[in-house]
Phi, psi and omega in degrees: 000125182277145176256132180251120181260125179266122180304140180302322180300323180292320179299315180295323179295317178296319180296318180295322181293329182273349184294123173052042176056042176110346179287154178288148181291328178227160178229154180264115179223131180055035178076012180236151172268116185242154176302140183277083176271002179288154179128189180260132184234144181235125182298139178290149180081187181220155180296338178289341180250005179285127179305329180296333180267314184292321180206087181296346178291345179285340184286142179228068179290150181278055182287152168289158188309314183292325177290321179294322179300316179294318181291321178301314180297319181294310185288337174291321177295319179296317181297326182278323186257337183077011183236131177257094186280352183262002186285115180298333181292343176295338176261021177068025173273148181298147176292329180069185177267144002268003186298327183299338179274004175246004184296147179273352176276158184297157171226153179244135179247128180242126177258117179225164181305123176076002184201140168248126182250132179241121181242124180256145177293325181292108178062015173058035180288145183234129174248136174247113180259109185278121181247021183266011176094357180289159174259187176281149176299151178294326180228073186288152172290140178274121182226174178296321184265348179074192178243124187241133171236150183220158175210152179268126172246091187067238181264012182247130174268116181259123184240134173244130182236133178228180175062045176262148178299145183266003183252024173256176179250156179287325175198189185287358178286339182103009178292131180259170176211169179264176178278006176262006183296143174229132184243129175245122181248148174232106181262129178208154176278125172283325175197177185305336186249002183227133179244128178254136174239113176262116183252127174247121184259124177247118179219095184294343180276317186262329188255152172271344181200161176299151181235126182248132175228161180233144174230140180240138182237144174262141177290132180290149177286155180306128178084356181286000000 
């Protein structure tokens, strides 16, 4: 019985060809080969199956007592009535950060020199993540999306966002936050077709400790 040896180069070539339906496994940005997180991504699951919507009583945010009391009263009303009357997006206001990164509608990620741009279908919000080494402004403007800076730690893009408006919600459950919130994200590819975003929320006004949640996105098919 003959043994057939497949050259390693051919194996790698085939793997690259199959990556993301033809997309390259890595891209060259700022003189570096980086994981190809660019493209259109769709969050796994649906808001109809999100525990925060189906049963907000399951959530256990690390709120301080007064914040927890307010949230408890709100989510009990939601559980009983099925209606979230406090959601600002019901009045056509943007979801803002960090909620926009939990949206079930697609988002597009663009990798360009010195910047990663994230565009969401929901209300067309745009985030500019500066990867050119700059810091946050000393007196930043407070906006829905905040001010984001990023750096690559190996294959992980680490993003820090500050200066977000304090009158948005963390998600559709109705969880609130203060204008002192700071969000640290870690974006990485789980495999060629899945992108994970680990978000750690720091809010010294509302939380007793940082709170970490994860969202996973599937790469959209060509033309989708």
